[in-house]
C-alpha positions as CSV (number, residue, x, y, z in Angstrom):
1,M,-3.4,3.3,14.5
2,A,-6.9,2.2,14.1
3,R,-7.8,-1.4,13.5
4,H,-10.4,-1.7,10.9
5,G,-13.3,-4.4,11.4
6,G,-16.3,-5.7,9.7
7,R,-15.0,-5.8,6.3
8,G,-17.0,-8.4,4.6
9,W,-15.8,-7.9,1.2
10,Y,-12.8,-9.6,2.4
11,G,-14.7,-12.9,2.8
12,R,-13.8,-13.4,-0.8
13,V,-10.2,-12.7,-0.3
14,L,-10.1,-15.0,2.5
15,A,-11.7,-17.8,0.4
16,A,-8.9,-17.1,-2.1
17,A,-6.1,-17.5,0.8
18,V,-7.0,-21.0,1.7
19,G,-5.3,-22.0,-1.6
20,V,-1.9,-20.2,-1.1
21,T,0.9,-22.0,-0.8
22,A,2.3,-23.4,2.8
23,V,6.0,-23.1,1.7
24,A,7.3,-19.8,2.9
25,A,10.7,-20.5,1.9
26,A,9.7,-21.1,-1.7
27,T,9.0,-17.3,-2.0
28,S,11.8,-16.0,-0.6
29,V,13.2,-14.9,-3.8
30,W,10.5,-12.4,-4.1
31,T,11.8,-9.2,-2.7
32,A,11.5,-5.4,-2.7
33,Q,10.4,-3.2,-5.5
34,A,13.7,-1.9,-7.2
35,G,12.9,2.2,-6.7
36,Q,15.0,4.9,-5.9
37,P,14.6,5.9,-2.0
38,G,14.3,9.5,-1.6
39,G,12.8,10.4,-4.9
40,G,11.4,9.2,-8.1
41,S,10.6,5.6,-8.7
42,A,12.1,3.3,-10.9
43,A,11.2,3.3,-14.5
44,P,9.2,-0.2,-15.4
45,G,11.9,-1.0,-18.0
46,S,14.7,-0.8,-15.3
47,A,12.4,-3.0,-12.3
48,A,14.1,-6.0,-11.0
49,R,12.8,-9.0,-12.3
50,P,11.7,-12.2,-10.4
51,G,14.5,-14.1,-9.4
52,A,17.0,-11.3,-9.4
53,S,19.4,-10.7,-6.6
54,Q,17.6,-10.0,-3.2
55,A,17.0,-6.5,-2.1
56,A,19.0,-5.1,0.6
57,P,17.4,-5.3,3.9
58,V,16.0,-1.8,5.4
59,S,15.0,-0.8,8.7
60,A,12.2,-2.5,10.6
61,T,10.6,0.3,12.4
62,I,7.5,1.4,11.3
63,V,7.7,4.5,9.3
64,H,5.5,7.5,8.8
65,A,7.9,10.3,7.6
66,S,8.0,11.6,4.1
67,D,11.2,11.7,1.8
68,R,10.0,15.4,0.7
69,G,10.4,16.8,4.4
70,A,8.6,18.2,7.2
71,H,6.0,20.1,5.0
72,A,4.9,17.2,2.7
73,V,2.4,14.6,2.6
74,N,2.2,11.2,1.7
75,I,-0.7,9.7,-0.3
76,T,-1.3,5.8,0.5
77,I,-3.9,3.9,-1.2
78,D,-5.1,0.7,0.2
79,D,-6.9,-2.6,-0.7
80,G,-6.8,-2.5,-4.2
81,P,-6.4,-2.9,-7.1
82,D,-9.9,-2.4,-8.1
83,P,-11.1,-2.4,-11.7
84,V,-13.8,0.3,-11.1
85,W,-12.0,2.6,-8.3
86,T,-8.2,2.4,-9.1
87,P,-8.3,3.8,-12.7
88,Q,-10.5,7.0,-11.1
89,V,-7.8,7.3,-8.4
90,L,-5.0,7.1,-11.0
91,R,-6.6,9.8,-13.1
92,L,-6.8,12.1,-10.3
93,L,-3.6,11.5,-9.1
94,R,-2.2,12.1,-12.7
95,D,-4.4,15.1,-13.4
96,N,-2.8,16.7,-9.8
97,G,0.9,15.6,-10.7
98,V,0.9,13.3,-7.5
99,K,2.6,10.0,-6.9
100,A,1.4,7.8,-4.5
101,T,1.7,4.4,-2.7
102,F,-0.5,1.6,-3.4
103,C,-0.9,-0.9,-0.6
104,M,-2.5,-3.9,-2.4
105,V,-4.0,-7.4,-1.6
106,G,-2.1,-10.1,-3.1
107,P,-5.2,-11.9,-5.0
108,Q,-6.7,-8.3,-6.0
109,A,-3.1,-7.9,-7.7
110,Q,-3.3,-11.1,-9.2
111,A,-6.5,-10.7,-10.7
112,H,-5.9,-7.1,-12.1
113,P,-2.2,-7.3,-13.3
114,E,-3.1,-4.6,-15.9
115,L,-3.9,-2.3,-13.2
116,V,-0.9,-3.2,-11.1
117,R,1.3,-2.2,-14.1
118,Q,-0.5,0.8,-14.8
119,V,0.4,2.0,-11.2
120,V,3.7,1.2,-11.7
121,A,4.2,2.8,-15.2
122,A,2.5,6.0,-13.7
123,G,5.5,6.2,-11.3
124,H,3.5,5.2,-8.1
125,R,5.2,2.8,-5.6
126,L,3.8,-0.7,-4.6
127,C,3.2,-2.1,-0.9
128,D,2.5,-5.6,0.3
129,H,-1.0,-5.6,2.2
130,T,-1.0,-9.5,2.4
131,V,-3.0,-12.2,1.1
132,A,-6.0,-12.2,3.1
133,H,-6.3,-8.8,4.9
134,D,-6.5,-10.4,8.0
135,T,-6.7,-8.0,10.9
136,A,-5.9,-10.4,13.6
137,M,-2.6,-11.3,12.1
138,D,-0.8,-10.3,15.1
139,H,-2.3,-13.2,17.0
140,K,-1.4,-15.6,14.5
141,S,1.5,-17.8,14.1
142,P,5.0,-16.8,12.6
143,A,4.5,-19.4,10.1
144,Y,1.0,-18.0,8.8
145,Q,2.6,-14.4,9.1
146,A,5.2,-15.2,6.7
147,R,2.7,-16.9,4.2
148,Q,0.6,-13.9,4.1
149,I,3.7,-11.6,3.6
150,L,5.8,-13.3,1.2
151,D,2.9,-15.1,-0.9
152,A,1.6,-11.7,-1.4
153,E,4.9,-10.3,-2.1
154,R,5.1,-12.8,-5.0
155,Q,2.0,-12.2,-6.4
156,I,2.5,-8.3,-6.6
157,T,5.5,-8.9,-8.0
158,Q,4.1,-11.2,-10.7
159,A,1.3,-9.1,-11.4
160,S,3.6,-5.9,-12.0
161,G,6.1,-7.8,-14.5
162,G,8.8,-7.8,-12.0
163,V,8.6,-4.7,-10.1
164,R,8.5,-5.6,-6.2
165,P,7.1,-3.8,-3.4
166,L,8.9,-1.4,-1.5
167,Y,6.7,-1.3,1.7
168,Y,4.7,-3.8,4.0
169,R,1.5,-2.4,5.7
170,A,0.1,-4.9,8.1
171,P,-3.8,-4.9,7.8
172,G,-5.7,-2.8,10.4
173,G,-1.9,-2.1,11.8
174,A,-1.5,-5.6,13.1
175,F,2.4,-5.4,13.1
176,T,4.5,-7.9,15.0
177,P,8.1,-7.6,15.6
178,Y,8.5,-10.8,13.7
179,S,6.5,-9.6,10.9
180,R,8.2,-6.1,10.8
181,K,11.6,-7.9,10.7
182,L,10.5,-10.3,8.0
183,A,9.1,-7.6,5.8
184,A,12.6,-5.5,6.4
185,S,14.7,-8.6,5.4
186,H,13.1,-8.7,2.1
187,G,13.5,-5.0,1.8
188,M,10.3,-3.7,2.4
189,R,9.8,-0.9,4.9
190,P,7.1,-1.5,7.5
191,L,4.5,1.2,6.6
192,G,2.0,3.1,9.1
193,W,-0.3,6.0,8.8
194,N,-0.7,9.4,10.8
195,V,-4.0,10.3,9.3
196,D,-7.1,7.7,8.8
197,S,-9.4,9.6,6.5
198,K,-12.1,7.0,7.5
199,D,-13.1,6.6,4.0
200,F,-13.6,3.2,4.4
201,E,-16.7,4.0,6.7
202,R,-18.1,5.8,3.9
203,P,-19.3,9.0,6.3
204,G,-19.8,11.2,3.1
205,S,-17.0,12.8,0.9
206,E,-17.4,16.1,3.1
207,T,-16.4,14.2,6.3
208,V,-13.6,12.5,4.9
209,V,-12.2,15.9,3.7
210,A,-12.9,17.3,7.0
211,T,-11.3,14.2,8.9
212,V,-8.1,14.7,6.9
213,K,-7.9,18.3,7.2
214,S,-8.1,17.8,11.1
215,Q,-5.6,15.5,11.4
216,L,-2.8,16.8,9.0
217,A,-1.0,17.8,12.5
218,N,-0.6,14.2,13.4
219,G,2.1,13.2,10.5
220,P,2.4,13.1,6.6
221,T,1.1,9.5,5.8
222,I,-2.6,9.4,4.8
223,L,-4.7,6.7,4.5
224,F,-7.2,5.9,1.8
225,H,-8.8,3.0,0.0
226,D,-9.6,2.2,-3.5
227,A,-11.2,-1.1,-3.3
228,G,-13.5,-3.0,-0.6
229,G,-16.8,-1.5,-1.9
230,D,-18.1,1.9,-3.1
231,R,-15.3,4.3,-3.1
232,S,-17.2,7.0,-4.9
233,Q,-16.7,9.1,-1.7
234,T,-12.9,8.5,-1.8
235,V,-12.9,9.6,-5.2
236,Q,-14.8,12.8,-4.5
237,A,-12.6,13.7,-1.5
238,L,-9.3,13.1,-3.5
239,R,-10.9,15.5,-5.9
240,T,-11.2,18.2,-3.2
241,L,-8.2,17.5,-1.0
242,L,-5.4,17.2,-3.6
243,P,-5.7,20.8,-4.8
244,W,-6.3,22.2,-1.5
245,L,-2.8,20.4,-0.2
246,K,-1.0,22.2,-3.0
247,Q,-2.7,25.4,-2.3
248,Q,-1.5,24.9,1.4
249,G,2.0,24.6,0.2
250,Y,2.2,20.7,0.7
251,A,4.6,18.8,-1.3
252,F,3.8,15.2,-2.0
253,G,6.2,12.4,-1.5
254,F,6.9,8.7,-0.6
255,P,7.5,7.4,2.8
256,V,11.2,7.2,3.7
257,R,13.2,4.0,3.0
């Protein structure tokens, strides 16, 4: 998995991370989203609440497969939520009848809880994408990794009103055996990707579309972004790709749990 660098926007997130508590154990009660593996998501009213019993551990292996089978794709959206771009992405998903997995940065979720709740209410799933989006996490101490993962889990769960993330995606793919096991012990399946749309580089929406089409043979999980700068090219690419994928007979699913 490609490691994304040069994300100046995350300087603001890193600054916010300085204030994150160092007591990782205190966050251990915040566990995975109360979803329904293999199909639809839990309704918002039935979601687990903070302090509820801890979710069952899941596999610590990095998942790529779709719960809808071999001829399916998983749409995954990273780095938000963002007040400009997330609503536009949500409208496109709704208009095309597609569910997606939103990998959220903790402080972004905390800053925009109304968007987190909109994501959940629409039947999409949540994914923990850490506090500071540190793509060098795999070179940091276990204590640092634990704070990044567990504090983001808490922030996302609070912002959602009690719905917990079902997955953990390491920034830039910077997984470690420790981070994978920690996330899995909290019910968050480590989530990779097969198709990197490269939308973060803003190469033009036509190039994003062409990149996705050319990489589909690699596997079902496709990486897009709804924050970190101008995401108009992502929105335009999704406007083209979602109907095209349907025309090709692809189903839309969630990563397996």
